[in-house]
Chimera marker file (.cmm) of the C-alpha trace (Angstrom):
<marker_set name="trace">
<marker id="1" x="18.114" y="6.184" z="22.432" r="1" g="1" b="0" radius="0.5"/>
<marker id="2" x="16.269" y="5.332" z="19.226" r="1" g="1" b="0" radius="0.5"/>
<marker id="3" x="18.851" y="2.758" z="18.443" r="1" g="1" b="0" radius="0.5"/>
<marker id="4" x="18.292" y="1.099" z="21.883" r="1" g="1" b="0" radius="0.5"/>
<marker id="5" x="14.464" y="1.098" z="21.064" r="1" g="1" b="0" radius="0.5"/>
<marker id="6" x="15.091" y="-0.521" z="17.587" r="1" g="1" b="0" radius="0.5"/>
<marker id="7" x="17.370" y="-3.133" z="19.168" r="1" g="1" b="0" radius="0.5"/>
<marker id="8" x="14.855" y="-3.978" z="21.747" r="1" g="1" b="0" radius="0.5"/>
<marker id="9" x="12.135" y="-4.359" z="19.194" r="1" g="1" b="0" radius="0.5"/>
<marker id="10" x="14.291" y="-6.466" z="16.945" r="1" g="1" b="0" radius="0.5"/>
<marker id="11" x="15.199" y="-8.867" z="19.839" r="1" g="1" b="0" radius="0.5"/>
<marker id="12" x="11.385" y="-9.296" z="20.391" r="1" g="1" b="0" radius="0.5"/>
<marker id="13" x="10.280" y="-9.303" z="16.659" r="1" g="1" b="0" radius="0.5"/>
<marker id="14" x="7.774" y="-12.252" z="17.008" r="1" g="1" b="0" radius="0.5"/>
<marker id="15" x="6.047" y="-10.291" z="19.866" r="1" g="1" b="0" radius="0.5"/>
<marker id="16" x="5.927" y="-7.180" z="17.752" r="1" g="1" b="0" radius="0.5"/>
<marker id="17" x="4.408" y="-9.037" z="14.780" r="1" g="1" b="0" radius="0.5"/>
<marker id="18" x="1.944" y="-10.545" z="17.030" r="1" g="1" b="0" radius="0.5"/>
<marker id="19" x="0.915" y="-7.250" z="18.459" r="1" g="1" b="0" radius="0.5"/>
<marker id="20" x="0.556" y="-5.773" z="14.976" r="1" g="1" b="0" radius="0.5"/>
<marker id="21" x="-1.887" y="-8.470" z="14.037" r="1" g="1" b="0" radius="0.5"/>
<marker id="22" x="-3.849" y="-8.051" z="17.318" r="1" g="1" b="0" radius="0.5"/>
<marker id="23" x="-4.059" y="-4.266" z="16.469" r="1" g="1" b="0" radius="0.5"/>
<marker id="24" x="-5.098" y="-4.984" z="12.998" r="1" g="1" b="0" radius="0.5"/>
<marker id="25" x="-7.813" y="-7.422" z="14.138" r="1" g="1" b="0" radius="0.5"/>
<marker id="26" x="-9.075" y="-4.808" z="16.576" r="1" g="1" b="0" radius="0.5"/>
<marker id="27" x="-9.320" y="-2.165" z="13.935" r="1" g="1" b="0" radius="0.5"/>
<marker id="28" x="-11.281" y="-4.705" z="11.646" r="1" g="1" b="0" radius="0.5"/>
<marker id="29" x="-13.506" y="-5.579" z="14.506" r="1" g="1" b="0" radius="0.5"/>
<marker id="30" x="-14.145" y="-1.926" z="15.262" r="1" g="1" b="0" radius="0.5"/>
<marker id="31" x="-15.010" y="-1.131" z="11.772" r="1" g="1" b="0" radius="0.5"/>
<marker id="32" x="-17.426" y="-4.070" z="11.458" r="1" g="1" b="0" radius="0.5"/>
<marker id="33" x="-19.297" y="-3.477" z="14.817" r="1" g="1" b="0" radius="0.5"/>
<marker id="34" x="-19.162" y="0.224" z="15.466" r="1" g="1" b="0" radius="0.5"/>
<marker id="35" x="-18.971" y="1.987" z="12.013" r="1" g="1" b="0" radius="0.5"/>
<marker id="36" x="-22.308" y="2.643" z="10.463" r="1" g="1" b="0" radius="0.5"/>
<marker id="37" x="-22.024" y="2.166" z="6.632" r="1" g="1" b="0" radius="0.5"/>
<marker id="38" x="-25.856" y="2.632" z="5.912" r="1" g="1" b="0" radius="0.5"/>
<marker id="39" x="-25.865" y="6.466" z="6.317" r="1" g="1" b="0" radius="0.5"/>
<marker id="40" x="-22.596" y="7.104" z="4.381" r="1" g="1" b="0" radius="0.5"/>
<marker id="41" x="-22.704" y="4.657" z="1.628" r="1" g="1" b="0" radius="0.5"/>
<marker id="42" x="-23.605" y="6.263" z="-1.690" r="1" g="1" b="0" radius="0.5"/>
<marker id="43" x="-23.333" y="3.137" z="-3.885" r="1" g="1" b="0" radius="0.5"/>
<marker id="44" x="-24.132" y="-0.439" z="-3.558" r="1" g="1" b="0" radius="0.5"/>
<marker id="45" x="-20.568" y="-1.810" z="-3.234" r="1" g="1" b="0" radius="0.5"/>
<marker id="46" x="-19.888" y="0.529" z="-0.346" r="1" g="1" b="0" radius="0.5"/>
<marker id="47" x="-22.281" y="-1.601" z="1.655" r="1" g="1" b="0" radius="0.5"/>
<marker id="48" x="-19.813" y="-4.599" z="1.267" r="1" g="1" b="0" radius="0.5"/>
<marker id="49" x="-17.413" y="-5.183" z="4.133" r="1" g="1" b="0" radius="0.5"/>
<marker id="50" x="-13.834" y="-3.994" z="3.377" r="1" g="1" b="0" radius="0.5"/>
<marker id="51" x="-14.878" y="-2.224" z="0.147" r="1" g="1" b="0" radius="0.5"/>
<marker id="52" x="-12.622" y="0.728" z="0.700" r="1" g="1" b="0" radius="0.5"/>
<marker id="53" x="-9.686" y="-1.271" z="1.867" r="1" g="1" b="0" radius="0.5"/>
<marker id="54" x="-9.881" y="-3.557" z="-1.188" r="1" g="1" b="0" radius="0.5"/>
<marker id="55" x="-10.434" y="-0.511" z="-3.496" r="1" g="1" b="0" radius="0.5"/>
<marker id="56" x="-7.454" y="1.402" z="-1.919" r="1" g="1" b="0" radius="0.5"/>
<marker id="57" x="-5.246" y="-1.588" z="-2.353" r="1" g="1" b="0" radius="0.5"/>
<marker id="58" x="-6.208" y="-2.118" z="-5.897" r="1" g="1" b="0" radius="0.5"/>
<marker id="59" x="-5.643" y="1.488" z="-6.696" r="1" g="1" b="0" radius="0.5"/>
<marker id="60" x="-2.253" y="1.306" z="-5.095" r="1" g="1" b="0" radius="0.5"/>
<marker id="61" x="-1.236" y="-1.663" z="-7.130" r="1" g="1" b="0" radius="0.5"/>
<marker id="62" x="-2.554" y="0.070" z="-10.206" r="1" g="1" b="0" radius="0.5"/>
<marker id="63" x="-0.518" y="3.251" z="-9.549" r="1" g="1" b="0" radius="0.5"/>
<marker id="64" x="2.657" y="1.262" z="-9.113" r="1" g="1" b="0" radius="0.5"/>
<marker id="65" x="2.097" y="-0.715" z="-12.279" r="1" g="1" b="0" radius="0.5"/>
<marker id="66" x="1.185" y="2.284" z="-14.381" r="1" g="1" b="0" radius="0.5"/>
<marker id="67" x="4.111" y="4.057" z="-12.929" r="1" g="1" b="0" radius="0.5"/>
<marker id="68" x="6.577" y="1.268" z="-13.811" r="1" g="1" b="0" radius="0.5"/>
<marker id="69" x="5.097" y="1.180" z="-17.279" r="1" g="1" b="0" radius="0.5"/>
<marker id="70" x="5.268" y="4.876" z="-17.809" r="1" g="1" b="0" radius="0.5"/>
<marker id="71" x="8.955" y="4.859" z="-16.823" r="1" g="1" b="0" radius="0.5"/>
<marker id="72" x="9.822" y="2.337" z="-19.419" r="1" g="1" b="0" radius="0.5"/>
<marker id="73" x="7.899" y="3.658" z="-22.305" r="1" g="1" b="0" radius="0.5"/>
<marker id="74" x="10.051" y="5.369" z="-25.078" r="1" g="1" b="0" radius="0.5"/>
<marker id="75" x="8.464" y="8.520" z="-26.189" r="1" g="1" b="0" radius="0.5"/>
<marker id="76" x="9.084" y="10.296" z="-29.497" r="1" g="1" b="0" radius="0.5"/>
<marker id="77" x="10.730" y="7.387" z="-31.331" r="1" g="1" b="0" radius="0.5"/>
<marker id="78" x="13.082" y="6.437" z="-28.321" r="1" g="1" b="0" radius="0.5"/>
<marker id="79" x="14.688" y="9.785" z="-27.885" r="1" g="1" b="0" radius="0.5"/>
<marker id="80" x="12.864" y="10.575" z="-24.619" r="1" g="1" b="0" radius="0.5"/>
<marker id="81" x="12.457" y="8.092" z="-21.731" r="1" g="1" b="0" radius="0.5"/>
<marker id="82" x="12.019" y="8.774" z="-18.005" r="1" g="1" b="0" radius="0.5"/>
<marker id="83" x="14.205" y="5.745" z="-17.058" r="1" g="1" b="0" radius="0.5"/>
<marker id="84" x="17.626" y="5.658" z="-18.750" r="1" g="1" b="0" radius="0.5"/>
<marker id="85" x="18.958" y="2.357" z="-19.941" r="1" g="1" b="0" radius="0.5"/>
<marker id="86" x="21.856" y="0.839" z="-17.860" r="1" g="1" b="0" radius="0.5"/>
<marker id="87" x="24.409" y="1.440" z="-20.349" r="1" g="1" b="0" radius="0.5"/>
<marker id="88" x="23.423" y="5.054" z="-20.955" r="1" g="1" b="0" radius="0.5"/>
<marker id="89" x="26.611" y="6.553" z="-19.480" r="1" g="1" b="0" radius="0.5"/>
<marker id="90" x="28.742" y="4.036" z="-21.237" r="1" g="1" b="0" radius="0.5"/>
<marker id="91" x="27.633" y="5.357" z="-24.662" r="1" g="1" b="0" radius="0.5"/>
<link id1="1" id2="2" r="1" g="1" b="0" radius="0.2"/>
<link id1="2" id2="3" r="1" g="1" b="0" radius="0.2"/>
<link id1="3" id2="4" r="1" g="1" b="0" radius="0.2"/>
<link id1="4" id2="5" r="1" g="1" b="0" radius="0.2"/>
<link id1="5" id2="6" r="1" g="1" b="0" radius="0.2"/>
<link id1="6" id2="7" r="1" g="1" b="0" radius="0.2"/>
<link id1="7" id2="8" r="1" g="1" b="0" radius="0.2"/>
<link id1="8" id2="9" r="1" g="1" b="0" radius="0.2"/>
<link id1="9" id2="10" r="1" g="1" b="0" radius="0.2"/>
<link id1="10" id2="11" r="1" g="1" b="0" radius="0.2"/>
<link id1="11" id2="12" r="1" g="1" b="0" radius="0.2"/>
<link id1="12" id2="13" r="1" g="1" b="0" radius="0.2"/>
<link id1="13" id2="14" r="1" g="1" b="0" radius="0.2"/>
<link id1="14" id2="15" r="1" g="1" b="0" radius="0.2"/>
<link id1="15" id2="16" r="1" g="1" b="0" radius="0.2"/>
<link id1="16" id2="17" r="1" g="1" b="0" radius="0.2"/>
<link id1="17" id2="18" r="1" g="1" b="0" radius="0.2"/>
<link id1="18" id2="19" r="1" g="1" b="0" radius="0.2"/>
<link id1="19" id2="20" r="1" g="1" b="0" radius="0.2"/>
<link id1="20" id2="21" r="1" g="1" b="0" radius="0.2"/>
<link id1="21" id2="22" r="1" g="1" b="0" radius="0.2"/>
<link id1="22" id2="23" r="1" g="1" b="0" radius="0.2"/>
<link id1="23" id2="24" r="1" g="1" b="0" radius="0.2"/>
<link id1="24" id2="25" r="1" g="1" b="0" radius="0.2"/>
<link id1="25" id2="26" r="1" g="1" b="0" radius="0.2"/>
<link id1="26" id2="27" r="1" g="1" b="0" radius="0.2"/>
<link id1="27" id2="28" r="1" g="1" b="0" radius="0.2"/>
<link id1="28" id2="29" r="1" g="1" b="0" radius="0.2"/>
<link id1="29" id2="30" r="1" g="1" b="0" radius="0.2"/>
<link id1="30" id2="31" r="1" g="1" b="0" radius="0.2"/>
<link id1="31" id2="32" r="1" g="1" b="0" radius="0.2"/>
<link id1="32" id2="33" r="1" g="1" b="0" radius="0.2"/>
<link id1="33" id2="34" r="1" g="1" b="0" radius="0.2"/>
<link id1="34" id2="35" r="1" g="1" b="0" radius="0.2"/>
<link id1="35" id2="36" r="1" g="1" b="0" radius="0.2"/>
<link id1="36" id2="37" r="1" g="1" b="0" radius="0.2"/>
<link id1="37" id2="38" r="1" g="1" b="0" radius="0.2"/>
<link id1="38" id2="39" r="1" g="1" b="0" radius="0.2"/>
<link id1="39" id2="40" r="1" g="1" b="0" radius="0.2"/>
<link id1="40" id2="41" r="1" g="1" b="0" radius="0.2"/>
<link id1="41" id2="42" r="1" g="1" b="0" radius="0.2"/>
<link id1="42" id2="43" r="1" g="1" b="0" radius="0.2"/>
<link id1="43" id2="44" r="1" g="1" b="0" radius="0.2"/>
<link id1="44" id2="45" r="1" g="1" b="0" radius="0.2"/>
<link id1="45" id2="46" r="1" g="1" b="0" radius="0.2"/>
<link id1="46" id2="47" r="1" g="1" b="0" radius="0.2"/>
<link id1="47" id2="48" r="1" g="1" b="0" radius="0.2"/>
<link id1="48" id2="49" r="1" g="1" b="0" radius="0.2"/>
<link id1="49" id2="50" r="1" g="1" b="0" radius="0.2"/>
<link id1="50" id2="51" r="1" g="1" b="0" radius="0.2"/>
<link id1="51" id2="52" r="1" g="1" b="0" radius="0.2"/>
<link id1="52" id2="53" r="1" g="1" b="0" radius="0.2"/>
<link id1="53" id2="54" r="1" g="1" b="0" radius="0.2"/>
<link id1="54" id2="55" r="1" g="1" b="0" radius="0.2"/>
<link id1="55" id2="56" r="1" g="1" b="0" radius="0.2"/>
<link id1="56" id2="57" r="1" g="1" b="0" radius="0.2"/>
<link id1="57" id2="58" r="1" g="1" b="0" radius="0.2"/>
<link id1="58" id2="59" r="1" g="1" b="0" radius="0.2"/>
<link id1="59" id2="60" r="1" g="1" b="0" radius="0.2"/>
<link id1="60" id2="61" r="1" g="1" b="0" radius="0.2"/>
<link id1="61" id2="62" r="1" g="1" b="0" radius="0.2"/>
<link id1="62" id2="63" r="1" g="1" b="0" radius="0.2"/>
<link id1="63" id2="64" r="1" g="1" b="0" radius="0.2"/>
<link id1="64" id2="65" r="1" g="1" b="0" radius="0.2"/>
<link id1="65" id2="66" r="1" g="1" b="0" radius="0.2"/>
<link id1="66" id2="67" r="1" g="1" b="0" radius="0.2"/>
<link id1="67" id2="68" r="1" g="1" b="0" radius="0.2"/>
<link id1="68" id2="69" r="1" g="1" b="0" radius="0.2"/>
<link id1="69" id2="70" r="1" g="1" b="0" radius="0.2"/>
<link id1="70" id2="71" r="1" g="1" b="0" radius="0.2"/>
<link id1="71" id2="72" r="1" g="1" b="0" radius="0.2"/>
<link id1="72" id2="73" r="1" g="1" b="0" radius="0.2"/>
<link id1="73" id2="74" r="1" g="1" b="0" radius="0.2"/>
<link id1="74" id2="75" r="1" g="1" b="0" radius="0.2"/>
<link id1="75" id2="76" r="1" g="1" b="0" radius="0.2"/>
<link id1="76" id2="77" r="1" g="1" b="0" radius="0.2"/>
<link id1="77" id2="78" r="1" g="1" b="0" radius="0.2"/>
<link id1="78" id2="79" r="1" g="1" b="0" radius="0.2"/>
<link id1="79" id2="80" r="1" g="1" b="0" radius="0.2"/>
<link id1="80" id2="81" r="1" g="1" b="0" radius="0.2"/>
<link id1="81" id2="82" r="1" g="1" b="0" radius="0.2"/>
<link id1="82" id2="83" r="1" g="1" b="0" radius="0.2"/>
<link id1="83" id2="84" r="1" g="1" b="0" radius="0.2"/>
<link id1="84" id2="85" r="1" g="1" b="0" radius="0.2"/>
<link id1="85" id2="86" r="1" g="1" b="0" radius="0.2"/>
<link id1="86" id2="87" r="1" g="1" b="0" radius="0.2"/>
<link id1="87" id2="88" r="1" g="1" b="0" radius="0.2"/>
<link id1="88" id2="89" r="1" g="1" b="0" radius="0.2"/>
<link id1="89" id2="90" r="1" g="1" b="0" radius="0.2"/>
<link id1="90" id2="91" r="1" g="1" b="0" radius="0.2"/>
</marker_set>
């Protein structure tokens, strides 16, 4: 049953993408029109539209970049790494 649903959606991919864009636009419109930001904002940047969306996206990108950097760092003179080199098992 799930395979048939996936095939159905895959055959109508452009329609699914357009519906996702419409849903996203409706969510953004709802946020702009109906969500009161005056009573819940504690700082000046929170009054800007899309502040939390931009903040969350930037935080996500920062977490990914820091995780990648942390995985490649050689600790204690190269004896300890989170990610092993590609030829680790050949040695």
